[in-house]
C-alpha positions in Angstrom: 0.0 0.0 0.0 1.4 3.4 -0.9 1.0 6.6 1.0 -1.8 7.7 -1.4 -3.8 4.6 -0.8 -3.3 4.9 3.0 -4.6 8.4 2.8 -7.7 7.3 0.9 -8.5 4.7 3.6 -7.6 7.1 6.4 -4.8 4.8 7.5 -1.7 7.1 7.1 -0.7 6.5 10.8 -0.4 2.7 10.2 0.4 2.2 6.5 1.9 3.7 3.4 5.5 4.3 4.3 8.5 2.3 5.4 9.0 3.8 8.8 9.1 2.8 12.5 5.6 2.0 13.8 4.1 1.5 10.3 2.8 -1.9 9.2 4.9 -3.6 6.6 3.7 -6.0 3.8 6.7 -6.5 1.6 8.8 -9.1 -0.2 12.5 -9.1 -0.7 13.0 -10.9 -4.1 15.9 -13.1 -5.2 16.6 -10.9 -8.2 15.5 -7.5 -9.6 12.5 -8.3 -11.8 12.7 -4.9 -13.4 16.2 -5.5 -14.8 16.4 -9.3 -15.2 15.7 -10.7 -18.7 12.0 -11.5 -19.0 12.7 -15.2 -19.5 14.2 -15.4 -16.0 11.2 -13.6 -14.3 9.5 -17.0 -13.4 12.6 -18.0 -11.5 12.3 -15.1 -9.1 11.4 -16.1 -5.6 10.8 -14.3 -2.3 13.7 -14.7 0.1 11.9 -12.7 2.8 8.2 -11.9 3.1 6.6 -9.7 5.8 2.9 -9.3 6.4 1.7 -6.8 8.9 5.3 -6.2 9.9 5.9 -9.9 10.8 8.1 -12.4 9.0 5.9 -15.1 7.4 8.5 -16.6 5.1 12.3 -16.6 5.0 14.9 -18.4 2.9 18.7 -18.5 2.5 20.5 -16.3 5.0 17.2 -15.1 6.5 16.1 -18.7 7.4 16.5 -18.1 11.1 13.7 -15.5 11.0 11.1 -18.1 9.9 8.2 -18.4 12.3 7.8 -21.9 13.9 5.6 -24.3 11.9 2.8 -25.7 14.1 1.9 -28.4 14.8 5.3 -30.0 15.0 4.1 -33.1 13.1 3.1 -31.0 10.1 4.9 -32.0 6.8 5.9 -28.4 6.5 7.9 -28.7 9.8 10.2 -31.3 8.3 13.4 -29.8 6.9 12.6 -26.2 7.6 16.0 -25.6 9.2 17.7 -26.5 5.9 16.2 -24.0 3.6 
């Protein structure tokens, strides 16, 4: 959400800027999709995803930031420390 959209919904104090105290929904991508050749765009992945300012997905060097997978017996919990 940009500052203009936050203004339209009267949420400027919570959204619209990357600043302390603001909610953050963002993704850090594995490559710059604006400069990579179009054939390589489908290979782009998120290495870090935040929703509401909280990490919901992390890969590579950000792996330690991943939230725990619950319940522990979930198939998603297997191998999460090796991403």
